[in-house]
N, CA, C and O atoms as CSV, one atom per row, in Angstrom:
chain,resi,resn,atom,element,x,y,z
A,1,MET,N,N,-107.114,-94.707,21.760
A,1,MET,CA,C,-107.630,-93.896,22.849
A,1,MET,C,C,-108.357,-92.617,22.384
A,1,MET,O,O,-109.357,-92.177,22.953
A,2,ILE,N,N,-107.755,-92.035,21.268
A,2,ILE,CA,C,-108.281,-90.797,20.712
A,2,ILE,C,C,-109.795,-90.991,20.277
A,2,ILE,O,O,-110.616,-90.079,20.375
A,3,THR,N,N,-110.076,-92.168,19.822
A,3,THR,CA,C,-111.445,-92.481,19.393
A,3,THR,C,C,-112.400,-92.446,20.583
A,3,THR,O,O,-113.471,-91.842,20.526
A,4,LYS,N,N,-111.971,-93.134,21.699
A,4,LYS,CA,C,-112.735,-93.154,22.933
A,4,LYS,C,C,-113.028,-91.684,23.436
A,4,LYS,O,O,-114.147,-91.335,23.812
A,5,ILE,N,N,-111.970,-90.886,23.409
A,5,ILE,CA,C,-112.055,-89.531,23.886
A,5,ILE,C,C,-113.093,-88.734,22.974
A,5,ILE,O,O,-113.912,-87.962,23.472
A,6,GLY,N,N,-113.006,-88.960,21.688
A,6,GLY,CA,C,-113.971,-88.279,20.776
A,6,GLY,C,C,-115.381,-88.709,20.997
A,6,GLY,O,O,-116.299,-87.890,21.050
A,7,ILE,N,N,-115.554,-90.000,21.128
A,7,ILE,CA,C,-116.928,-90.541,21.381
A,7,ILE,C,C,-117.470,-89.954,22.703
A,7,ILE,O,O,-118.613,-89.500,22.763
A,8,ALA,N,N,-116.667,-89.969,23.718
A,8,ALA,CA,C,-117.140,-89.464,25.029
A,8,ALA,C,C,-117.453,-87.956,24.936
A,8,ALA,O,O,-118.394,-87.470,25.564
A,9,ALA,N,N,-116.612,-87.195,24.106
A,9,ALA,CA,C,-116.851,-85.741,23.859
A,9,ALA,C,C,-118.202,-85.582,23.228
A,9,ALA,O,O,-118.928,-84.669,23.620
A,10,GLY,N,N,-118.591,-86.388,22.292
A,10,GLY,CA,C,-119.927,-86.373,21.669
A,10,GLY,C,C,-121.000,-86.692,22.640
A,10,GLY,O,O,-122.068,-86.081,22.620
A,11,ASP,N,N,-120.743,-87.631,23.484
A,11,ASP,CA,C,-121.769,-87.973,24.586
A,11,ASP,C,C,-121.962,-86.746,25.409
A,11,ASP,O,O,-123.090,-86.324,25.661
A,12,ILE,N,N,-120.795,-86.127,25.862
A,12,ILE,CA,C,-120.969,-84.950,26.674
A,12,ILE,C,C,-121.719,-83.818,25.961
A,12,ILE,O,O,-122.575,-83.167,26.560
A,13,TRP,N,N,-121.427,-83.608,24.800
A,13,TRP,CA,C,-122.091,-82.511,23.972
A,13,TRP,C,C,-123.580,-82.793,23.945
A,13,TRP,O,O,-124.377,-81.896,24.220
A,14,HIS,N,N,-123.969,-83.997,23.626
A,14,HIS,CA,C,-125.380,-84.331,23.667
A,14,HIS,C,C,-126.079,-84.205,24.971
A,14,HIS,O,O,-127.224,-83.761,25.061
A,15,TYR,N,N,-125.345,-84.618,26.013
A,15,TYR,CA,C,-125.921,-84.526,27.393
A,15,TYR,C,C,-126.150,-83.059,27.739
A,15,TYR,O,O,-127.202,-82.694,28.265
A,16,LEU,N,N,-125.157,-82.219,27.440
A,16,LEU,CA,C,-125.288,-80.807,27.772
A,16,LEU,C,C,-126.389,-80.137,26.884
A,16,LEU,O,O,-127.083,-79.241,27.364
A,17,ASP,N,N,-126.551,-80.548,25.640
A,17,ASP,CA,C,-127.566,-80.005,24.857
A,17,ASP,C,C,-128.938,-80.395,25.333
A,17,ASP,O,O,-129.868,-79.618,25.114
A,18,GLN,N,N,-129.138,-81.467,25.930
A,18,GLN,CA,C,-130.381,-81.986,26.539
A,18,GLN,C,C,-130.681,-81.313,27.866
A,18,GLN,O,O,-131.795,-80.858,28.127
A,19,HIS,N,N,-129.635,-81.266,28.703
A,19,HIS,CA,C,-129.793,-80.892,30.151
A,19,HIS,C,C,-129.407,-79.430,30.468
A,19,HIS,O,O,-129.658,-78.990,31.590
A,20,GLY,N,N,-128.834,-78.689,29.575
A,20,GLY,CA,C,-128.313,-77.350,29.879
A,20,GLY,C,C,-127.102,-77.368,30.792
A,20,GLY,O,O,-126.324,-78.322,30.761
A,21,GLU,N,N,-126.930,-76.369,31.576
A,21,GLU,CA,C,-125.810,-76.218,32.468
A,21,GLU,C,C,-125.927,-77.283,33.549
A,21,GLU,O,O,-127.002,-77.469,34.119
A,22,VAL,N,N,-124.829,-77.985,33.839
A,22,VAL,CA,C,-124.745,-79.038,34.886
A,22,VAL,C,C,-123.384,-78.885,35.577
A,22,VAL,O,O,-122.469,-78.213,35.100
A,23,THR,N,N,-123.315,-79.553,36.727
A,23,THR,CA,C,-121.984,-79.682,37.360
A,23,THR,C,C,-121.277,-80.932,36.853
A,23,THR,O,O,-121.913,-81.815,36.277
A,24,PHE,N,N,-119.978,-81.012,37.062
A,24,PHE,CA,C,-119.202,-82.103,36.570
A,24,PHE,C,C,-119.813,-83.434,37.322
A,24,PHE,O,O,-119.952,-84.496,36.714
A,25,THR,N,N,-120.130,-83.285,38.575
A,25,THR,CA,C,-120.685,-84.419,39.320
A,25,THR,C,C,-121.973,-84.949,38.711
A,25,THR,O,O,-122.224,-86.154,38.668
A,26,GLU,N,N,-122.780,-84.003,38.241
A,26,GLU,CA,C,-124.138,-84.429,37.613
A,26,GLU,C,C,-123.758,-85.113,36.202
A,26,GLU,O,O,-124.358,-86.118,35.821
A,27,LEU,N,N,-122.769,-84.538,35.481
A,27,LEU,CA,C,-122.466,-85.091,34.246
A,27,LEU,C,C,-121.869,-86.466,34.369
A,27,LEU,O,O,-122.173,-87.348,33.566
A,28,ALA,N,N,-121.007,-86.670,35.379
A,28,ALA,CA,C,-120.402,-87.996,35.583
A,28,ALA,C,C,-121.486,-89.057,36.031
A,28,ALA,O,O,-121.360,-90.250,35.753
A,29,GLN,N,N,-122.474,-88.591,36.686
A,29,GLN,CA,C,-123.542,-89.517,37.052
A,29,GLN,C,C,-124.432,-89.831,35.856
A,29,GLN,O,O,-124.985,-90.926,35.757
A,30,GLY,N,N,-124.561,-88.901,34.981
A,30,GLY,CA,C,-125.490,-88.993,33.845
A,30,GLY,C,C,-124.799,-89.807,32.632
A,30,GLY,O,O,-125.509,-90.363,31.794
A,31,ILE,N,N,-123.524,-89.851,32.574
A,31,ILE,CA,C,-122.827,-90.533,31.478
A,31,ILE,C,C,-121.929,-91.634,32.099
A,31,ILE,O,O,-121.023,-91.394,32.896
A,32,ASP,N,N,-122.270,-92.855,31.655
A,32,ASP,CA,C,-121.618,-93.997,32.241
A,32,ASP,C,C,-120.222,-94.247,31.541
A,32,ASP,O,O,-120.069,-95.143,30.712
A,33,LYS,N,N,-119.250,-93.417,31.922
A,33,LYS,CA,C,-117.903,-93.535,31.388
A,33,LYS,C,C,-116.989,-93.190,32.538
A,33,LYS,O,O,-117.358,-92.442,33.444
A,34,PRO,N,N,-115.737,-93.770,32.491
A,34,PRO,CA,C,-114.728,-93.422,33.549
A,34,PRO,C,C,-114.531,-92.001,33.680
A,34,PRO,O,O,-114.513,-91.280,32.683
A,35,ARG,N,N,-114.374,-91.526,34.925
A,35,ARG,CA,C,-114.117,-90.086,35.214
A,35,ARG,C,C,-112.987,-89.506,34.420
A,35,ARG,O,O,-113.125,-88.420,33.858
A,36,GLU,N,N,-111.880,-90.190,34.356
A,36,GLU,CA,C,-110.730,-89.801,33.634
A,36,GLU,C,C,-110.980,-89.575,32.178
A,36,GLU,O,O,-110.409,-88.645,31.610
A,37,LEU,N,N,-111.811,-90.380,31.529
A,37,LEU,CA,C,-112.174,-90.260,30.162
A,37,LEU,C,C,-113.024,-89.003,30.012
A,37,LEU,O,O,-112.843,-88.267,29.041
A,38,LEU,N,N,-113.958,-88.725,30.948
A,38,LEU,CA,C,-114.779,-87.588,30.808
A,38,LEU,C,C,-113.986,-86.301,31.029
A,38,LEU,O,O,-114.311,-85.275,30.432
A,39,LEU,N,N,-112.957,-86.333,31.868
A,39,LEU,CA,C,-112.134,-85.138,31.984
A,39,LEU,C,C,-111.261,-84.883,30.715
A,39,LEU,O,O,-111.129,-83.729,30.308
A,40,MET,N,N,-110.690,-85.882,30.111
A,40,MET,CA,C,-109.968,-85.722,28.939
A,40,MET,C,C,-110.928,-85.170,27.789
A,40,MET,O,O,-110.525,-84.322,26.993
A,41,SER,N,N,-112.169,-85.675,27.746
A,41,SER,CA,C,-113.123,-85.267,26.692
A,41,SER,C,C,-113.503,-83.813,26.966
A,41,SER,O,O,-113.607,-83.027,26.024
A,42,LEU,N,N,-113.709,-83.441,28.201
A,42,LEU,CA,C,-114.062,-82.012,28.458
A,42,LEU,C,C,-112.920,-81.144,28.126
A,42,LEU,O,O,-113.142,-80.032,27.647
A,43,GLY,N,N,-111.639,-81.579,28.350
A,43,GLY,CA,C,-110.574,-80.712,27.902
A,43,GLY,C,C,-110.518,-80.559,26.463
A,43,GLY,O,O,-110.134,-79.478,26.016
A,44,TRP,N,N,-110.837,-81.464,25.702
A,44,TRP,CA,C,-110.899,-81.425,24.196
A,44,TRP,C,C,-111.980,-80.450,23.877
A,44,TRP,O,O,-111.756,-79.536,23.084
A,45,LEU,N,N,-113.174,-80.597,24.467
A,45,LEU,CA,C,-114.271,-79.642,24.096
A,45,LEU,C,C,-113.943,-78.217,24.562
A,45,LEU,O,O,-114.277,-77.264,23.858
A,46,ALA,N,N,-113.344,-78.050,25.646
A,46,ALA,CA,C,-112.890,-76.691,26.132
A,46,ALA,C,C,-111.865,-76.086,25.173
A,46,ALA,O,O,-111.960,-74.923,24.782
A,47,ARG,N,N,-110.915,-76.887,24.819
A,47,ARG,CA,C,-109.883,-76.353,23.915
A,47,ARG,C,C,-110.460,-75.951,22.551
A,47,ARG,O,O,-109.998,-74.976,21.957
A,48,GLU,N,N,-111.422,-76.656,22.064
A,48,GLU,CA,C,-112.044,-76.431,20.816
A,48,GLU,C,C,-113.111,-75.209,20.959
A,48,GLU,O,O,-113.691,-74.757,19.972
A,49,GLY,N,N,-113.297,-74.762,22.153
A,49,GLY,CA,C,-114.304,-73.724,22.430
A,49,GLY,C,C,-115.755,-74.044,22.432
A,49,GLY,O,O,-116.610,-73.177,22.251
A,50,HIS,N,N,-116.048,-75.402,22.656
A,50,HIS,CA,C,-117.407,-75.813,22.556
A,50,HIS,C,C,-118.099,-75.786,23.987
A,50,HIS,O,O,-119.328,-75.730,24.025
A,51,VAL,N,N,-117.396,-75.822,25.114
A,51,VAL,CA,C,-117.976,-75.653,26.411
A,51,VAL,C,C,-117.297,-74.557,27.241
A,51,VAL,O,O,-116.178,-74.109,26.989
A,52,ILE,N,N,-118.049,-74.186,28.213
A,52,ILE,CA,C,-117.549,-73.160,29.134
A,52,ILE,C,C,-117.573,-73.865,30.493
A,52,ILE,O,O,-118.559,-74.461,30.926
A,53,LEU,N,N,-116.428,-73.750,31.112
A,53,LEU,CA,C,-116.292,-74.369,32.430
A,53,LEU,C,C,-116.053,-73.208,33.529
A,53,LEU,O,O,-115.307,-72.252,33.315
A,54,GLN,N,N,-116.707,-73.380,34.622
A,54,GLN,CA,C,-116.612,-72.427,35.660
A,54,GLN,C,C,-116.393,-73.214,36.941
A,54,GLN,O,O,-117.202,-74.076,37.283
A,55,GLU,N,N,-115.282,-72.921,37.672
A,55,GLU,CA,C,-114.983,-73.618,38.899
A,55,GLU,C,C,-115.894,-73.280,39.986
A,55,GLU,O,O,-116.141,-72.094,40.204
A,56,ILE,N,N,-116.419,-74.207,40.692
A,56,ILE,CA,C,-117.373,-74.043,41.822
A,56,ILE,C,C,-116.510,-74.061,43.083
A,56,ILE,O,O,-116.545,-73.151,43.911
A,57,ASN,N,N,-115.722,-75.162,43.189
A,57,ASN,CA,C,-114.834,-75.393,44.314
A,57,ASN,C,C,-113.668,-76.291,43.782
A,57,ASN,O,O,-113.590,-76.619,42.598
A,58,ALA,N,N,-112.804,-76.648,44.700
A,58,ALA,CA,C,-111.695,-77.487,44.309
A,58,ALA,C,C,-112.111,-78.906,43.674
A,58,ALA,O,O,-111.322,-79.551,42.983
A,59,ALA,N,N,-113.338,-79.312,43.950
A,59,ALA,CA,C,-113.827,-80.596,43.466
A,59,ALA,C,C,-114.832,-80.578,42.406
A,59,ALA,O,O,-115.182,-81.656,41.926
A,60,ASP,N,N,-115.333,-79.491,41.985
A,60,ASP,CA,C,-116.406,-79.450,41.028
A,60,ASP,C,C,-116.420,-78.284,40.137
A,60,ASP,O,O,-115.836,-77.250,40.459
A,61,TYR,N,N,-117.088,-78.408,38.981
A,61,TYR,CA,C,-117.183,-77.365,38.003
A,61,TYR,C,C,-118.580,-77.266,37.441
A,61,TYR,O,O,-119.299,-78.265,37.431
A,62,ARG,N,N,-118.998,-76.098,36.971
A,62,ARG,CA,C,-120.270,-75.916,36.163
A,62,ARG,C,C,-119.780,-75.994,34.766
A,62,ARG,O,O,-118.717,-75.471,34.430
A,63,ILE,N,N,-120.593,-76.680,33.905
A,63,ILE,CA,C,-120.259,-76.925,32.551
A,63,ILE,C,C,-121.517,-76.624,31.698
A,63,ILE,O,O,-122.617,-77.105,31.973
A,64,ARG,N,N,-121.296,-75.810,30.660
A,64,ARG,CA,C,-122.364,-75.547,29.756
A,64,ARG,C,C,-121.810,-75.439,28.297
A,64,ARG,O,O,-120.629,-75.187,28.058
A,65,LEU,N,N,-122.734,-75.645,27.376
A,65,LEU,CA,C,-122.309,-75.526,25.930
A,65,LEU,C,C,-122.143,-73.970,25.598
A,65,LEU,O,O,-122.880,-73.116,26.092
A,66,ARG,N,N,-121.188,-73.712,24.788
A,66,ARG,CA,C,-121.019,-72.314,24.257
A,66,ARG,C,C,-121.941,-72.345,22.994
A,66,ARG,O,O,-121.679,-73.015,21.996
A,67,LYS,N,N,-122.981,-71.600,23.129
A,67,LYS,CA,C,-123.981,-71.570,21.961
A,67,LYS,C,C,-123.567,-70.713,20.805
A,67,LYS,O,O,-124.168,-70.807,19.735
A,68,ASP,N,N,-122.586,-69.896,20.966
A,68,ASP,CA,C,-122.248,-68.960,19.722
A,68,ASP,C,C,-121.148,-69.603,18.858
A,68,ASP,O,O,-120.531,-68.941,18.023
A,69,VAL,N,N,-120.921,-70.890,19.076
A,69,VAL,CA,C,-119.897,-71.524,18.213
A,69,VAL,C,C,-120.555,-72.076,16.968
A,69,VAL,O,O,-119.878,-72.648,16.113
């Protein structure tokens, strides 16, 4: 499972690098992977300091790469 999470994290990183700041909804539509896997991968990226998450409402977040890493 850790390999799947890492691969999805790479997909997220590349997506954000190409598209800039997006919502989680946009990200989930742009990357064809299960929602739960994307959430685990985002948690990994956030813990490592690679992304910044900002809550929009109870159901969605804004996500962008941290460029100073």
